[in-house]
N, C-alpha and C positions, 0 to 999 in steps of 0.2 A: 417280452421283447418283440417289437415289430420288425418284420423282415424288410430288407431293402428289395424293392420290386424293380428288377432289370430287364430291359427289352434289347435283345441283341438283334440289330438290323444288318442285313446283308444283300448285296445285289442278286446273288443266286446260290443255289444249293448244289452246285457241281462238286466235283472232287479235287478242287484246286487247294493251293496252300492256304488261302485266307479261310476258305470253307472248312478245311481240316482244323485250323486254329479255332474257329468259332466252336466247332464240335468239341474240342478239348477244353475249351473254356467253359461251356454249358455243363459238361460232365464234371468238371473239377470244382465248380463253386459249391461251397458249403450250403447244403439244402437247409439248414436250421437258420443261416443267416440271410439267404437270398431266395427270392422266388423269381425264376427265370422263364422268359417267353422269347420265342425266335420269330422274326419276320423276315421273309425273302421277297424280294421283288419278283424273282422268277423260281420256279421249282427245280428239283435236281435230284440226283441219286443218293444224297446224304440226308434227305428229309426223313426216311423211315428210321435211320440210326438216331437222329437227334430227337425225334418224337418218343423215343424210349425213355428220355429223360425229362422232357419238357413240351409244352404246347408249341407247334409250329404253325403259323399263318403264312399263306402265300398270296401276294397281291396281284399276280399275273400282269406285271407291267411289260408291255411288248414295245413301246415306242416312247418318245419324248412327249407324245400327245397324251399319254397316261399320267403325266408327272402330277398335275394337280389333283387327279383322283387318288393317286397314291398317297400324296400328303394328307388329304382328307380322311383316307381309311386309316392311315397310320396314326393321325391325331385322335381319331375316335377310338382306336385301340389303347393309346397312351392314357386317355381320360377313363375309359372303361376299366381298365386294369389298375389304374391308379399308380402308374409308373414313376419311379423316381429318377432312373437313369436310363438313357437311351445311349447304347454302345454301338457305334455303327462302323462297318467294315467296307471298303472300296468306295470309289467316287460316286457312282449313282446313289447308292444307299445312304452315302454321307450327306448328299445333297437333299435327298427326301427327308431324312431325320432332322436335318437342320431347320427346315421349314415347318415340319410336323409339330415341333415342341412349342410352337408359338401359341400362347394362351394356356399353357399347361405348367405344372411345377417342375417337370423333368428336366434335368441336365443332360447335355450331350458330351460323351466321350467319343472322339473321333479318331479311328485308327487309320494311319496312312501307310500304305503298303508298298507303294512304288513311286519312283521319280518320274513325274508326268512330263519328260523332256519333249516327247513327240505330240504331246497334246497341251499347248499353252493355254488354251481355254479352260482346261481343267484347273490349272494353277490360278487363272484369273477368278474363276468361280470360288475356289478355295479362299483366296484372299479376300474376295467381296463378302463372303458370308462367314469369316472367321469369328466374328463377334457373337455368333450363335453357339459357339463351342466353349464348353467350360474347359475341357482338358483335350489336348492332342497326345497321341502316342505314336511312335515311329518304329516300323519293324527293324530297322537297322540304323547304325550310325550314318551310313551314306544317306539314307533317306531323310534323317533328322538334319543333317547339314544342308540338304537341298531345301527343305522347308524353311530353315533359318535364311538361306540366300534369298528365297522368293517372298520373305516377309511373314512367314506362317509360323507362330510360336510352336515349339515342340516339347515334348516331355523327355 
């Protein structure tokens, strides 16, 4: 049986809620069914803990000017590792992941963690790029309802 190859992409590896959820996810995936890899746009304290269970790649994205380079590096990794599913967390990682899958067989699962009330341009980019996402997940019912109100399909 071929394993499903999953690439978890996150904005950073600090000790926040999304990062802890990613850590739980990679530790909890059935290793007989899934090969899992993690990519972070920036490094952080959780890297060493996550590396105990799967490879971690850090793209060292420092500003918006690194966006196209991050997309290129992520696409290269998706192709090199023959990734089936890209699961992204948080706005910046979501955007990089959506553009990186172009020209690959990978499908994007996008986890939305917050209502972007104070950053309407985040909502605009989410709506503008939603066709690149196969499945959305929302961290809570409030976030799911916010997504629906803004025209973003949610799970």
